[in-house]
C-alpha positions in Angstrom: -23.6 18.2 -9.0 -21.8 19.6 -5.9 -22.5 16.5 -4.2 -21.3 14.4 -7.3 -17.2 16.9 -7.7 -17.1 16.7 -3.4 -17.2 12.8 -3.4 -15.5 12.6 -5.7 -12.6 14.6 -4.3 -13.4 12.6 -1.6 -12.6 9.4 -3.8 -9.4 10.4 -4.9 -8.1 11.7 -1.5 -8.6 8.3 0.4 -8.2 6.5 -3.4 -4.5 7.5 -3.1 -3.8 5.9 0.4 -4.7 3.1 -1.3 -2.5 3.8 -4.6 0.9 4.0 -2.2 0.0 1.1 -0.1 -0.3 -0.9 -3.8 2.5 0.2 -4.7 5.1 -1.8 -2.5 2.3 -4.6 -2.4 2.4 -4.8 -6.2 6.7 -4.2 -6.5 7.1 -7.3 -4.6 4.5 -9.5 -7.1 6.1 -7.6 -9.9 9.6 -9.2 -8.9 8.7 -12.0 -7.0 5.7 -13.5 -7.9 4.6 -13.3 -4.3 0.4 -12.5 -2.7 2.5 -10.3 0.4 0.0 -10.7 2.8 2.0 -9.7 5.8 2.4 -6.0 4.3 -0.8 -4.4 6.2 0.4 -6.0 9.3 3.9 -4.4 9.1 2.5 -1.3 9.0 0.6 -0.9 11.8 2.9 -2.5 13.8 4.7 0.6 12.6 2.4 2.9 12.7 2.3 2.3 16.2 5.8 3.0 17.5 5.6 6.0 15.5 2.6 7.4 17.2 4.1 6.4 20.9 7.2 8.5 19.2 4.6 12.0 18.3 3.6 11.1 22.1 7.0 11.4 23.5 7.4 15.1 21.8 9.0 14.7 18.2 8.7 16.8 15.8 5.9 15.5 12.5 8.5 15.5 10.0 10.9 13.0 12.0 8.8 10.2 12.8 8.0 10.3 9.6 10.8 9.4 8.5 11.5 7.1 10.9 8.8 5.2 11.0 9.7 4.7 6.8 12.6 3.6 7.9 11.2 0.7 10.7 8.6 0.0 7.7 11.2 -0.5 5.8 13.2 -2.9 8.7 9.9 -4.6 9.5 9.4 -5.7 5.4 13.1 -6.4 4.9 12.9 -9.0 8.6 10.7 -10.7 7.2 11.7 -11.4 3.9 14.6 -12.8 5.3 13.3 -14.3 8.1 9.9 -15.8 6.6 9.6 -15.5 3.0 13.4 -16.1 1.5 14.1 -19.4 3.8 10.8 -21.4 1.9 11.0 -19.2 -1.2 14.4 -21.2 -1.8 13.2 -24.1 -1.5 10.7 -23.5 -4.0 7.3 -23.9 -1.3 5.5 -20.8 -2.8 1.9 -21.8 -1.1 3.8 -22.4 2.5 5.6 -18.8 2.1 1.6 -17.0 1.8 0.7 -19.0 4.6 4.0 -18.2 6.4 3.1 -14.7 5.4 -0.2 -14.6 7.4 1.2 -16.3 10.4 3.5 -13.4 10.3 1.0 -10.9 10.2 -0.6 -13.3 13.3 2.6 -12.4 15.4 2.9 -8.5 14.3 -0.3 -7.8 15.7 -0.5 -9.6 19.3 3.5 -7.9 19.3 1.8 -4.3 18.9 -2.2 -6.3 20.5 0.7 -7.4 24.2 3.1 -3.9 24.5 -0.4 -1.3 23.0 -3.4 -2.9 23.7 -6.7 -2.9 22.4 -7.6 0.2 21.9 -7.0 2.8 19.6 -4.1 4.8 19.0 -4.9 9.3 18.3 -3.0 12.0 15.8 -3.4 15.0 16.6 -4.9 17.5 14.0 -3.6 20.0 12.5 -0.4 17.7 11.3 -1.7 18.8 7.1 -3.2 21.5 5.7 -7.0 20.8 6.1 -10.1 23.1 5.4 -12.0 23.6 3.0 -12.8 26.0 -0.4 -15.6 27.0 -1.3 -15.9 27.1 -4.9 -18.6 27.3 -6.5 -21.4 25.5 -3.8 -18.7 23.2 -3.9 -16.7 22.2 -0.8 -13.1 21.3 -1.9 -11.4 19.7 1.0 -7.9 20.6 1.2 -6.3 17.9 2.8 -7.8 15.4 0.3 -6.0 17.2 -2.0 -2.5 17.4 -0.5 -2.9 13.8 -0.2 -3.0 13.1 -3.8 -0.8 15.8 -4.4 1.9 13.8 -2.0 1.3 10.6 -3.7 1.7 11.9 -7.3 4.6 13.4 -6.1 6.0 10.0 -4.1 4.8 7.6 -7.3 6.4 10.4 -9.9 10.0 9.5 -7.6 9.7 6.6 -7.5 9.2 5.8 -11.2 12.1 7.9 -11.6 14.1 6.2 -9.4 13.2 3.1 -11.3 13.7 4.0 -15.0 16.9 6.4 -14.4 19.3 4.6 -11.6 21.1 2.0 -11.9 19.7 0.1 -8.5 15.7 1.2 -9.9 16.8 -0.5 -13.7 18.7 -3.9 -11.1 15.1 -4.1 -9.6 13.4 -4.1 -13.5 16.0 -6.5 -14.2 15.3 -9.0 -11.9 11.3 -8.3 -12.3 11.8 -9.9 -15.6 13.8 -12.7 -15.2 15.7 -13.3 -11.9 17.7 -15.9 -13.0 19.5 -14.6 -15.5 19.7 -11.8 -13.3 22.5 -13.8 -11.3 23.8 -15.3 -13.7 25.5 -12.1 -15.1 26.3 -10.4 -11.5 23.6 -9.1 -10.0 22.6 -9.4 -6.5 19.6 -10.8 -6.3 19.1 -11.2 -2.8 20.1 -7.4 -2.1 17.8 -6.0 -5.1 14.5 -8.7 -3.3 15.7 -6.9 0.4 15.3 -3.8 -1.7 12.1 -4.6 -3.0 11.0 -5.3 0.6 12.6 -1.8 1.7 11.1 0.3 -0.4 7.6 -1.3 0.2 7.5 -1.3 3.9 8.5 2.2 3.3 6.4 3.8 0.4 2.8 2.1 2.6 4.0 3.9 5.4 3.2 7.8 3.8 -0.2 5.5 2.4 -0.5 5.5 6.9 0.2 8.4 8.0 -1.9 10.1 5.4 -5.1 8.0 7.0 -4.1 8.0 10.3 -3.9 12.3 9.8 -6.8 12.3 7.6 -9.0 9.3 9.9 -7.3 10.8 13.2 -6.9 7.3 14.6 -5.2 3.7 14.2 -6.7 0.7 14.7 -4.6 -2.6 15.0 -7.2 -4.2 12.8 -6.2 -2.4 9.8 -3.4 -3.8 9.0 -5.6 -7.1 6.7 -7.8 -4.1 5.8 -4.4 -2.4 4.2 -3.8 -5.3 2.9 -7.1 -6.3 1.7 -7.5 -2.8 0.5 -4.0 -3.0 -1.7 -4.9 -6.2 -3.1 -8.3 -6.0 -4.5 -7.0 -2.5 -5.9 -3.8 -4.1 -7.8 -6.3 -6.9 -9.1 -8.5 -3.6 -10.8 -5.6 -1.7 -11.8 -2.9 -4.9 -13.2 -1.0 -6.2 -10.6 2.6 -6.5 -10.6 2.7 -2.1 -12.1 2.9 0.6 -10.8 0.9 2.2 -12.7 -2.1 -0.5 -12.5 -1.5 0.1 -8.6 -1.7 4.3 -9.5 -5.1 3.8 -11.5 -6.4 1.4 -9.4 -5.9 2.2 -5.6 -7.4 6.3 -7.0 -10.8 3.3 -9.2 -10.8 2.0 -5.7 -11.1 5.0 -3.6 -13.7 6.3 -5.9 -15.8 3.8 -6.2 -16.3 3.4 -2.1 -16.7 7.1 -1.8 -19.3 7.1 -4.4 -21.1 3.8 -3.6 -21.2 5.7 0.2 -23.0 8.2 -1.1 -25.0 7.7 -3.8 -26.5 3.7 -2.4 -25.9 2.8 1.6 -22.4 2.8 3.7 -23.1 -0.6 4.9 -23.5 -2.7 2.0 -19.8 -0.6 0.5 -17.7 -4.3 0.6 -20.4 -5.9 -0.7 -20.6 -3.8 -3.8 -16.7 -3.6 -3.7 -15.7 -7.1 -3.7 -18.7 -7.4 -6.1 -16.9 -6.0 -8.4 -12.9 -7.7 -7.3 -15.0 -10.3 -8.8 -16.5 -9.1 -12.2 -12.2 -8.0 -12.6 -11.7 -11.5 -11.9 -14.4 -13.3 -14.2 -14.0 -10.7 -17.6 -11.0 -8.8 -16.5 -8.0 -10.4 -14.5 -5.0 -8.4 -15.9 -6.6 -5.5 -14.6 -6.7 -1.9 -16.2 -3.7 -1.1 -17.2 -2.6 -5.1 -17.7 -2.3 -7.2 -20.8 -2.9 -10.7 -21.7 0.0 -12.8 -21.6 -0.2 -16.5 -23.5 1.9 -18.9 -21.4 2.4 -21.5 -23.8 2.5 -25.4 -21.2 
């Protein structure tokens, strides 16, 4: 029983990171109906810059703020330079290809500047250690990850429901063409959405870096796929679904690794994704939509 509880706690800690990656990814889909497949690589570029800033001696809190700002700027740049020109002509499939190409360009820039070696992060950036209760070791860092993720998600949810910009984001997600007729600057709202997706995703990645103490170039693709899988499981385009999907994915990986095999973990997760696509394509929290043709 103690092993089960430990795996539960570890899964929630990892799932909190996935949830933050998925919130930004799902937000872009909710507003634009577009899979943001450059999401992970834009975050990797930002975290590599952040690691260099940390190595220069800047305090951790300042590195996090600057990294969030850079991630937001990079995401907005991708939207302005890639997605907007293509989406304005209605070429959605080409936008998907452009996203993959943009991610490859960012990955190549990171490789040219920093090489292929992992970037290391020091210990002690967040509280670590463990509490021992009844023979169960409760990791402080996973609980810290979960607490930070919940605070970010609750704050973001309140931002969407209580502020004018948040209401504008929800309105554009419902009908961007009607919002344009009502005088809402849709282009500014779309840029804001991409900026928020980058900033929130960066928080999830910095939690990952603190937890594993290193990041690699190839992690960008993994981030995108984890966010995509979590979005499908939770209900793509839903903030609540992003949280549930991220936590569910983290728990699934933890229990598969703990009770079955780490080697088969990715295969079993992919199989679960296929099952969701076949039997519940609208996810845990999503609802079936009827479309008249």
